[in-house]
C-alpha positions as CSV (number, residue, x, y, z in Angstrom):
1,M,-64.2,21.6,19.7
2,E,-65.7,18.3,20.6
3,F,-66.1,17.2,24.2
4,Y,-63.6,14.4,24.0
5,E,-61.1,16.7,22.3
6,V,-61.4,18.9,25.4
7,L,-60.8,16.0,27.6
8,D,-57.8,14.8,25.6
9,R,-56.2,18.2,25.6
10,R,-56.7,18.8,29.3
11,R,-53.4,19.1,31.2
12,T,-52.2,19.8,34.8
13,Y,-49.3,22.2,35.0
14,R,-47.1,22.3,38.0
15,D,-44.3,24.4,36.6
16,F,-45.1,28.0,37.3
17,S,-43.5,31.2,36.2
18,D,-43.2,34.3,38.3
19,R,-45.1,36.5,35.8
20,E,-47.8,38.7,37.2
21,V,-51.3,37.5,36.6
22,G,-53.6,40.3,35.6
23,D,-57.2,40.8,36.9
24,E,-58.7,39.9,33.5
25,V,-57.0,36.5,33.6
26,L,-58.0,35.9,37.2
27,N,-61.6,36.8,36.5
28,R,-61.6,34.3,33.5
29,I,-60.2,31.6,35.7
30,I,-62.7,32.2,38.5
31,G,-65.5,32.4,36.0
32,A,-64.5,29.1,34.5
33,A,-64.4,27.5,38.0
34,F,-68.0,28.6,38.6
35,K,-69.0,26.8,35.5
36,A,-67.6,23.5,36.8
37,P,-70.2,20.9,37.8
38,T,-71.0,20.5,41.5
39,N,-72.8,17.8,43.3
40,D,-75.8,19.9,44.2
41,H,-75.6,22.5,41.3
42,L,-75.7,25.4,43.8
43,R,-72.0,26.4,43.5
44,Q,-71.8,27.3,47.1
45,F,-68.1,28.3,47.1
46,E,-66.0,31.3,46.9
47,F,-62.3,32.0,46.2
48,V,-59.7,34.0,48.1
49,V,-57.0,35.3,45.8
50,V,-53.7,35.8,47.5
51,R,-51.1,37.9,45.6
52,G,-47.5,38.6,46.4
53,R,-44.8,36.3,47.7
54,E,-44.9,37.7,51.2
55,N,-48.6,37.3,51.5
56,I,-48.5,33.8,50.1
57,A,-45.8,32.9,52.5
58,K,-47.9,34.1,55.4
59,V,-50.8,32.0,54.3
60,I,-48.7,28.9,53.6
61,A,-46.5,29.0,56.7
62,P,-49.2,27.6,59.2
63,L,-50.0,24.8,56.8
64,S,-46.4,23.9,56.4
65,K,-45.9,23.7,60.2
66,N,-48.9,21.6,60.7
67,M,-49.0,19.4,57.6
68,E,-48.5,16.1,59.5
69,M,-51.1,17.0,62.0
70,F,-53.5,18.0,59.2
71,K,-52.9,14.7,57.4
72,E,-53.7,12.7,60.6
73,L,-56.8,14.8,61.2
74,V,-58.2,14.2,57.7
75,S,-57.5,10.4,58.1
76,E,-59.4,10.5,61.4
77,V,-62.5,12.2,60.0
78,D,-62.6,10.4,56.6
79,E,-65.6,8.1,56.6
80,S,-65.0,6.5,53.2
81,G,-62.8,3.7,54.4
82,D,-60.9,4.0,51.1
83,K,-57.3,3.4,51.9
84,D,-56.2,4.1,48.4
85,K,-57.8,7.5,48.4
86,M,-56.2,8.4,51.7
87,A,-52.8,7.2,50.4
88,M,-53.2,9.4,47.4
89,F,-54.2,12.3,49.6
90,A,-51.1,11.8,51.9
91,D,-48.9,11.6,48.8
92,A,-50.3,14.8,47.3
93,L,-50.0,17.0,50.4
94,P,-46.3,17.6,50.2
95,K,-46.6,18.3,46.5
96,Q,-49.3,20.8,47.1
97,Q,-47.3,22.4,49.9
98,K,-44.3,22.7,47.6
99,M,-46.3,24.4,44.9
100,G,-47.5,26.9,47.4
101,Q,-44.0,27.6,48.5
102,S,-42.7,28.1,44.9
103,E,-42.4,31.4,43.1
104,N,-46.1,31.6,42.3
105,P,-47.3,35.2,41.9
106,V,-50.8,34.3,42.9
107,V,-52.6,31.5,44.9
108,F,-56.3,30.7,44.7
109,I,-57.9,29.3,47.9
110,P,-61.3,27.7,47.4
111,I,-63.7,28.2,50.3
112,I,-66.4,25.6,50.5
113,P,-69.0,25.9,53.3
């Protein structure tokens, strides 16, 4: 497959099923993430995999309660001055929160030092 075919076929899915995700699939996804380019080529990140609706709810609950405060904090520390970027960030937060609260069987949390 040509590079531009890959780009043309790339999609973002936000409709999730409640099917269990096996270890083999999770390992392939994480392996692909480590192949993604990074700014310093060091790939200094890890992933936490959270499974089960109860565990996901425990992880998401504090974020849900503090979403507005988090949005304000990010706005305060952002040094880019890019108002469009911050508007997109503010618009995306509720969508991300909703995805975490849906019936997802697994959630990946990237940890970037």
